[in-house]
C-alpha positions as CSV (number, residue, x, y, z in Angstrom):
1,X,25.1,-91.9,-181.7
2,X,23.6,-91.4,-178.3
3,X,20.5,-93.5,-177.8
4,X,19.7,-92.5,-174.2
5,X,17.6,-89.7,-172.7
6,X,20.7,-88.1,-171.0
7,X,21.0,-85.4,-173.6
8,X,17.3,-84.5,-173.3
9,X,16.1,-81.8,-170.9
10,X,12.7,-81.9,-169.3
11,X,11.2,-79.4,-171.9
12,X,12.4,-81.6,-174.7
13,X,11.0,-84.7,-173.2
14,X,7.6,-82.9,-172.8
15,X,7.8,-81.7,-176.4
16,X,8.4,-85.3,-177.5
17,X,5.5,-86.6,-175.4
18,X,3.2,-84.0,-177.0
19,X,4.3,-85.0,-180.5
20,X,3.9,-88.7,-179.7
21,X,0.3,-88.2,-178.6
22,X,-0.5,-86.7,-182.1
23,X,1.4,-89.5,-183.9
24,X,-0.4,-92.3,-181.9
25,X,-3.7,-90.8,-182.8
26,X,-2.8,-91.5,-186.5
27,X,-1.0,-94.8,-186.3
28,X,-2.5,-96.4,-183.2
29,X,-1.8,-96.5,-179.5
30,X,0.2,-99.7,-179.7
31,X,2.7,-98.6,-182.3
32,X,6.4,-98.2,-181.4
33,X,7.3,-94.5,-181.3
34,X,10.7,-93.1,-181.7
35,X,11.9,-89.5,-181.0
36,X,15.0,-88.0,-182.4
37,X,16.4,-84.6,-181.2
38,X,19.1,-82.6,-183.0
39,X,20.5,-79.2,-181.9
40,X,21.3,-76.3,-184.0
41,X,24.9,-74.9,-183.8
42,X,26.8,-71.7,-183.4
43,X,30.2,-71.5,-185.0
44,X,32.7,-69.7,-182.8
45,X,35.2,-69.4,-185.6
46,X,36.1,-71.0,-188.9
47,X,33.6,-69.6,-191.4
48,X,33.4,-70.8,-195.0
49,X,36.3,-73.2,-194.4
50,X,34.5,-76.5,-194.1
51,X,33.6,-76.9,-197.8
52,X,37.3,-76.4,-198.5
53,X,38.0,-79.3,-196.2
54,X,39.5,-77.0,-193.5
55,X,38.8,-76.9,-189.7
56,X,36.0,-75.2,-187.8
57,X,35.2,-74.6,-184.1
58,X,31.4,-74.7,-183.4
59,X,29.3,-75.6,-180.5
60,X,26.0,-77.5,-180.4
61,X,23.4,-75.1,-178.9
62,X,20.6,-75.6,-176.4
63,X,18.0,-75.2,-179.1
64,X,16.8,-78.3,-180.9
65,X,14.5,-79.8,-183.5
66,X,12.6,-83.0,-182.5
67,X,11.1,-85.5,-184.9
68,X,8.8,-88.1,-183.5
69,X,8.1,-91.0,-185.9
70,X,6.3,-94.3,-186.2
71,X,6.5,-96.9,-188.9
72,X,3.7,-97.2,-191.5
73,X,2.9,-99.8,-194.1
74,X,2.5,-97.4,-197.0
75,X,6.2,-97.2,-197.8
76,X,5.8,-93.4,-197.7
77,X,6.9,-90.6,-195.5
78,X,3.9,-88.8,-194.1
79,X,5.3,-85.5,-192.8
80,X,3.7,-82.9,-190.7
81,X,5.0,-79.9,-188.7
82,X,3.7,-78.6,-185.4
83,X,4.0,-75.1,-186.8
84,X,1.2,-74.6,-189.3
85,X,3.4,-72.3,-191.4
86,X,5.1,-75.4,-192.8
87,X,2.6,-77.4,-194.8
88,X,2.2,-81.2,-194.6
89,X,3.9,-83.3,-197.2
90,X,3.8,-87.0,-198.3
91,X,6.3,-88.7,-200.6
92,X,7.2,-92.3,-201.5
93,X,10.4,-94.0,-200.5
94,X,12.3,-94.8,-203.6
95,X,15.9,-95.2,-204.9
96,X,15.8,-91.7,-206.2
97,X,13.6,-89.2,-204.5
98,X,12.7,-86.2,-206.5
99,X,13.0,-82.9,-204.7
100,X,10.2,-80.4,-204.2
101,X,10.6,-76.9,-205.8
102,X,13.5,-74.9,-204.3
103,X,12.8,-73.5,-200.9
104,X,10.3,-76.2,-199.8
105,X,11.0,-77.1,-196.1
106,X,10.4,-80.7,-196.7
107,X,13.4,-81.0,-199.0
108,X,15.5,-81.3,-195.9
109,X,13.6,-84.3,-194.8
110,X,13.8,-85.8,-198.4
111,X,17.6,-85.1,-198.2
112,X,17.7,-87.1,-194.9
113,X,15.8,-90.0,-196.2
114,X,17.7,-90.1,-199.5
115,X,21.0,-90.0,-197.6
116,X,20.0,-93.0,-195.5
117,X,18.8,-94.9,-198.5
118,X,22.0,-94.3,-200.4
119,X,24.3,-95.1,-197.5
120,X,22.7,-98.4,-196.5
121,X,22.0,-99.5,-200.1
122,X,25.8,-100.1,-200.3
123,X,25.6,-102.2,-197.2
124,X,22.9,-104.6,-198.4
125,X,19.8,-102.9,-197.2
126,X,17.6,-102.6,-200.3
127,X,15.3,-99.7,-200.4
128,X,12.3,-102.0,-201.1
129,X,12.8,-103.5,-197.6
130,X,12.6,-100.1,-195.9
131,X,9.6,-99.1,-193.9
132,X,7.8,-95.8,-194.4
133,X,7.3,-93.4,-191.5
134,X,4.7,-91.0,-190.1
135,X,6.7,-88.1,-188.9
136,X,5.8,-85.0,-186.8
137,X,8.3,-82.2,-186.4
138,X,8.8,-79.6,-183.7
139,X,11.6,-77.2,-184.6
140,X,12.9,-74.7,-182.0
141,X,16.0,-73.6,-183.8
142,X,15.2,-70.2,-185.4
143,X,15.0,-70.7,-189.2
144,X,17.1,-68.6,-191.6
145,X,19.1,-67.2,-188.7
146,X,22.5,-68.8,-189.3
147,X,22.0,-71.3,-186.5
148,X,21.7,-74.3,-188.8
149,X,18.0,-75.1,-188.4
150,X,18.3,-77.0,-191.7
151,X,21.0,-79.4,-190.3
152,X,18.9,-79.9,-187.1
153,X,16.0,-80.9,-189.2
154,X,18.0,-83.1,-191.6
155,X,19.8,-84.9,-188.7
156,X,16.7,-85.5,-186.6
157,X,14.8,-86.8,-189.7
158,X,17.6,-89.1,-190.7
159,X,17.9,-90.5,-187.2
160,X,14.2,-91.0,-186.9
161,X,14.1,-92.8,-190.2
162,X,17.0,-95.0,-189.2
163,X,15.3,-95.9,-185.9
164,X,12.1,-96.9,-187.7
165,X,14.2,-99.2,-189.9
166,X,16.4,-100.5,-187.1
167,X,19.5,-99.1,-188.8
168,X,22.4,-97.9,-186.7
169,X,25.6,-95.8,-187.2
170,X,28.2,-94.4,-184.8
171,X,28.4,-90.6,-184.6
172,X,31.3,-90.2,-187.0
173,X,29.7,-92.3,-189.7
174,X,26.3,-90.6,-189.2
175,X,27.9,-87.2,-189.5
176,X,29.7,-88.2,-192.6
177,X,26.5,-89.7,-194.2
178,X,24.5,-86.5,-193.5
179,X,27.3,-84.1,-194.4
180,X,26.2,-83.8,-198.0
181,X,22.5,-83.3,-197.2
182,X,22.3,-79.7,-198.4
183,X,23.7,-80.7,-201.8
184,X,20.3,-82.3,-202.3
185,X,18.7,-78.9,-202.0
186,X,21.3,-77.2,-204.2
187,X,23.7,-75.7,-201.6
188,X,27.3,-76.9,-201.8
189,X,27.8,-76.8,-198.1
190,X,30.5,-78.5,-196.1
191,X,30.0,-80.9,-193.2
192,X,30.4,-78.6,-190.2
193,X,26.7,-78.2,-189.4
194,X,25.8,-81.8,-189.4
195,X,29.0,-82.8,-187.5
196,X,28.4,-80.2,-184.8
197,X,24.7,-81.2,-184.4
198,X,25.6,-84.9,-184.1
199,X,28.9,-84.8,-182.2
200,X,28.5,-81.8,-180.0
201,X,29.3,-82.1,-176.3
202,X,27.9,-80.2,-173.3
203,X,30.1,-77.3,-172.1
204,X,32.6,-77.9,-174.9
205,X,33.3,-76.5,-178.3
206,X,34.0,-79.0,-181.0
207,X,37.1,-78.8,-183.1
208,X,36.3,-80.5,-186.4
209,X,38.7,-81.5,-189.1
210,X,37.7,-83.0,-192.4
211,X,38.7,-85.7,-194.9
212,X,38.5,-87.8,-192.9
213,X,36.1,-86.4,-190.4
214,X,37.7,-86.0,-186.9
215,X,36.4,-84.2,-183.8
216,X,38.0,-83.1,-180.6
217,X,36.1,-81.5,-177.6
218,X,37.5,-78.2,-176.4
219,X,36.4,-77.1,-172.9
220,X,34.7,-73.7,-172.7
221,X,36.1,-71.8,-169.7
222,X,33.6,-71.4,-166.9
223,X,33.9,-67.6,-166.9
224,X,33.0,-67.3,-170.6
225,X,29.6,-66.4,-171.9
226,X,28.4,-66.9,-175.5
227,X,25.7,-64.5,-176.8
228,X,23.9,-65.0,-180.1
229,X,21.9,-62.2,-181.7
230,X,19.7,-62.5,-184.8
231,X,19.9,-59.6,-187.1
232,X,16.4,-60.5,-188.3
233,X,17.7,-60.3,-191.8
234,X,16.8,-63.6,-193.5
235,X,19.7,-65.8,-194.5
236,X,18.0,-68.6,-196.5
237,X,20.6,-70.8,-198.1
238,X,18.0,-72.8,-199.8
239,X,16.6,-69.7,-201.5
240,X,17.9,-66.3,-202.4
241,X,21.3,-66.6,-200.7
242,X,22.1,-69.9,-202.4
243,X,23.7,-68.3,-205.5
244,X,26.0,-66.1,-203.4
245,X,27.0,-69.1,-201.3
246,X,27.7,-71.4,-204.2
247,X,29.6,-68.7,-206.0
248,X,32.1,-68.6,-203.2
249,X,32.4,-72.4,-203.3
250,X,33.4,-72.1,-207.0
251,X,35.8,-69.3,-206.4
252,X,37.6,-71.3,-203.7
253,X,37.6,-74.4,-205.8
254,X,39.2,-72.7,-208.8
255,X,41.9,-71.1,-206.5
256,X,42.7,-74.5,-205.2
257,X,43.2,-75.9,-208.6
258,X,45.5,-73.1,-209.6
259,X,47.6,-73.5,-206.5
260,X,47.7,-77.2,-207.0
261,X,49.0,-76.8,-210.6
262,X,51.5,-74.2,-209.6
263,X,52.9,-76.3,-206.7
264,X,52.8,-79.5,-208.9
265,X,50.4,-81.3,-206.6
266,X,48.1,-84.1,-207.7
267,X,44.4,-84.4,-207.3
268,X,43.7,-81.0,-205.9
269,X,40.0,-80.1,-205.8
270,X,39.7,-77.9,-202.7
271,X,42.0,-75.7,-200.7
272,X,42.4,-78.4,-198.0
273,X,44.0,-80.6,-200.5
274,X,46.8,-78.1,-200.9
275,X,47.4,-77.6,-197.2
276,X,47.4,-81.3,-196.5
277,X,50.5,-81.6,-198.7
278,X,52.6,-79.5,-196.3
279,X,53.7,-80.2,-192.7
280,X,54.1,-76.5,-192.3
281,X,52.5,-73.7,-194.3
282,X,51.4,-70.1,-193.9
283,X,48.8,-68.1,-195.7
284,X,51.2,-65.4,-196.9
285,X,53.4,-67.8,-198.8
286,X,50.5,-69.6,-200.5
287,X,48.9,-66.3,-201.4
288,X,52.1,-65.2,-203.1
289,X,52.1,-68.4,-205.2
290,X,48.5,-67.7,-206.2
291,X,49.3,-64.1,-207.1
292,X,52.2,-65.2,-209.2
293,X,50.1,-67.6,-211.2
294,X,46.7,-65.9,-211.7
295,X,45.0,-62.5,-211.7
296,X,43.2,-61.5,-208.5
297,X,39.9,-61.8,-210.5
298,X,38.9,-64.2,-213.3
299,X,36.0,-64.1,-215.7
300,X,32.9,-65.9,-214.7
301,X,32.8,-67.7,-218.1
302,X,35.8,-69.8,-216.8
303,X,37.8,-69.2,-220.0
304,X,40.7,-67.6,-218.2
305,X,40.7,-70.2,-215.5
306,X,40.7,-73.1,-218.0
307,X,43.6,-71.5,-219.9
308,X,45.7,-71.2,-216.6
309,X,44.9,-74.8,-215.8
310,X,45.5,-76.0,-219.3
311,X,42.2,-77.9,-219.6
312,X,39.0,-77.5,-221.5
313,X,36.4,-75.1,-220.3
314,X,33.7,-77.7,-220.5
315,X,35.6,-80.1,-218.3
316,X,36.3,-77.4,-215.8
317,X,32.7,-76.3,-215.8
318,X,31.5,-79.8,-215.1
319,X,34.1,-80.2,-212.3
320,X,33.4,-77.0,-210.4
321,X,29.8,-76.2,-211.3
322,X,28.4,-79.7,-211.3
323,X,25.9,-81.3,-213.6
324,X,22.2,-81.9,-213.7
325,X,19.5,-80.0,-211.8
326,X,21.8,-78.7,-209.1
327,X,24.4,-77.3,-211.5
328,X,25.7,-73.9,-210.2
329,X,24.8,-70.9,-212.4
330,X,27.2,-68.0,-212.2
331,X,26.3,-64.3,-212.9
332,X,28.4,-63.7,-216.0
333,X,28.6,-59.9,-215.3
334,X,30.6,-60.4,-212.1
335,X,34.2,-61.6,-212.0
336,X,35.3,-64.4,-209.7
337,X,37.2,-63.0,-206.7
338,X,39.9,-65.6,-206.5
339,X,42.6,-63.9,-204.4
340,X,40.4,-62.3,-201.7
341,X,38.3,-65.4,-201.1
342,X,41.5,-67.5,-200.7
343,X,43.0,-64.9,-198.4
344,X,40.0,-65.3,-196.1
345,X,39.9,-69.1,-196.1
346,X,43.7,-69.5,-195.5
347,X,43.9,-66.8,-192.8
348,X,40.7,-68.1,-191.2
349,X,42.2,-71.5,-190.9
350,X,45.2,-70.1,-189.1
351,X,42.8,-68.3,-186.8
352,X,41.0,-71.5,-186.0
353,X,44.2,-73.2,-184.9
354,X,45.1,-70.3,-182.7
355,X,41.6,-70.1,-181.3
356,X,41.6,-73.8,-180.1
357,X,44.8,-73.1,-178.1
358,X,43.4,-69.8,-176.7
359,X,40.1,-71.5,-175.6
360,X,42.0,-74.4,-174.0
361,X,44.1,-72.1,-172.0
362,X,41.3,-69.8,-171.0
363,X,42.7,-66.8,-172.9
364,X,39.4,-65.2,-173.6
365,X,40.7,-61.8,-174.7
366,X,42.9,-63.5,-177.3
367,X,39.9,-65.6,-178.5
368,X,37.9,-62.4,-178.8
369,X,40.6,-60.7,-180.9
370,X,40.6,-63.7,-183.3
371,X,36.8,-63.5,-183.6
372,X,37.1,-59.7,-184.4
373,X,39.7,-60.4,-187.1
374,X,37.5,-63.1,-188.5
375,X,34.6,-60.7,-188.9
376,X,36.8,-58.2,-190.6
377,X,38.0,-60.9,-193.1
378,X,34.5,-62.1,-193.7
379,X,33.2,-58.6,-194.4
380,X,36.1,-57.4,-196.5
381,X,37.6,-60.4,-198.3
382,X,34.6,-62.8,-198.3
383,X,32.0,-60.1,-198.7
384,X,29.3,-62.1,-196.8
385,X,28.5,-59.6,-194.1
386,X,25.8,-57.0,-194.3
387,X,25.1,-53.6,-192.8
388,X,22.8,-55.1,-190.2
389,X,25.4,-57.7,-189.1
390,X,28.1,-55.1,-188.9
391,X,25.9,-52.9,-186.7
392,X,25.2,-55.8,-184.4
393,X,28.9,-56.6,-184.1
394,X,29.7,-53.1,-183.2
395,X,26.9,-52.9,-180.6
396,X,28.2,-56.0,-178.9
397,X,31.7,-54.8,-178.8
398,X,30.6,-51.4,-177.4
399,X,28.7,-53.3,-174.7
400,X,31.8,-55.1,-173.5
401,X,32.1,-58.2,-175.7
402,X,35.7,-59.4,-176.1
403,X,34.9,-60.4,-179.7
404,X,32.0,-60.6,-182.0
405,X,31.5,-61.9,-185.6
406,X,28.9,-63.1,-187.9
407,X,28.2,-66.8,-187.6
408,X,26.9,-69.2,-190.3
409,X,26.9,-68.4,-194.0
410,X,26.3,-64.7,-193.5
411,X,24.3,-62.6,-195.9
412,X,22.0,-62.1,-192.9
413,X,21.3,-64.3,-189.9
414,X,23.1,-64.0,-186.6
415,X,26.2,-62.9,-184.9
416,X,28.0,-64.6,-182.0
417,X,29.7,-62.6,-179.3
418,X,32.1,-63.8,-176.6
419,X,32.3,-62.1,-173.2
420,X,33.1,-62.7,-169.6
421,X,30.1,-64.0,-167.7
422,X,30.1,-61.0,-165.5
423,X,29.5,-58.7,-168.5
424,X,27.0,-60.8,-170.4
425,X,23.9,-58.9,-169.1
426,X,25.5,-55.6,-170.1
427,X,26.2,-56.8,-173.6
428,X,22.7,-58.1,-174.0
429,X,21.2,-54.8,-172.7
430,X,23.4,-52.8,-175.2
431,X,22.1,-54.9,-178.1
432,X,18.5,-54.4,-176.9
433,X,18.9,-50.6,-176.7
434,X,21.1,-49.9,-179.7
435,X,19.8,-52.4,-182.3
436,X,16.5,-54.1,-181.4
437,X,14.8,-51.0,-180.1
438,X,15.2,-49.4,-183.5
439,X,13.5,-52.3,-185.4
440,X,10.0,-51.8,-186.7
441,X,8.8,-55.4,-186.1
442,X,7.1,-56.6,-182.9
443,X,9.0,-59.9,-182.4
444,X,9.9,-60.6,-178.8
445,X,13.5,-59.6,-178.0
446,X,14.1,-62.8,-176.1
447,X,13.6,-64.8,-179.3
448,X,16.3,-62.9,-181.1
449,X,19.0,-62.4,-178.5
450,X,20.2,-64.7,-175.7
451,X,23.0,-66.2,-173.9
452,X,23.3,-69.7,-175.3
453,X,25.1,-72.7,-173.8
454,X,27.0,-75.6,-175.4
455,X,24.8,-78.6,-175.4
456,X,25.0,-82.3,-176.2
457,X,24.7,-83.6,-179.8
458,X,21.9,-85.5,-181.3
459,X,20.2,-88.6,-179.8
460,X,17.3,-91.0,-180.3
461,X,15.0,-92.5,-177.7
462,X,12.0,-94.9,-177.8
463,X,8.9,-93.5,-176.1
464,X,6.9,-95.8,-174.0
465,X,3.1,-95.9,-174.4
466,X,1.3,-93.4,-172.4
């Protein structure tokens, strides 16, 4: 990972200096102080594909979370946030760190610390030799807006904890380590958010493939502008949205197993396992196989799925729902939408591959068309859009955006719109007049809608004494 100040802008360096002053007042002026920054991300295309092991195309954005930390002798994490809305927390470092109740912001820091402990324990770094840390957080990635504030916090906390303990990883290994962080808080997310936050590159999108993790920078044409607009409808994957998100993980996993059995493939757990067995494939052919071997909908009790797969229901439940405290609970009154979810994931994967080539060649109109089709698929087949997101998308398109779609998990949060630089101001003005002017809240418009730029990935620096 980057350990220089090159990725830090002047505002971020000033934020870090302010945090360091507070930390030194607690731990002493002579203590070594480390600062870790991690950006949020906007996904241009490739939504709900990463947890199926299929590619995505995000950018790291120029909005970041900074964690400043110093070692302490208590073998505890003493955690505070510059924003008083997030209460201070303190927890011991141990082999198995118990999570706070669902929705607690500090669970993302616990996830980071637990991930570092687990990773380095297999490399001979015993947890009882690890130092505690006094940490202060300044997050400027809007929370619950679909911009991955959670990954920015988890990545920056993990990097700060590693710096305190003189532990190092390259970017790929770090992204792989942190990729499962949200599993700790009960969300079965894929690895896109953490990889984009760590491995992003200025003025480039990041084409990310999984299993194993691989990243390729894709230049963003100079005449392109990327606008992000927050619907102000909360999309909290650690809270109310978690059940809907996890339900789709289960639907995709069951579809993958049915396809694997029908195609006589071994060890299929996710849809990416199916695709990796073929040099060439297309979504239409695979969907026909699925339609021939299972109904479009299956009961949430998993009896039908277990019969199709010729395995016991209890074994299937443990496999796709998990075990223990984070076991997924399904609403038994709603069938599992196997066909529609698969149609989205497979067609979205095809769109990602086309989008990479379009962006490389500067074909912005083609890229916009792919984004528009992605939103239609997310709304109709994946059912993760909302009336507010649909309205924002239409406003952006009427303002002149070449393409617009929800970004992130959906169920609220933000949209991303692509336009030519010359029309960006017009698109932003249209969003202001047609969407934000009709909202009852008094939040500043500039905090909800802006042209964002692709920034560098995460990095850590040591701060000299003042």
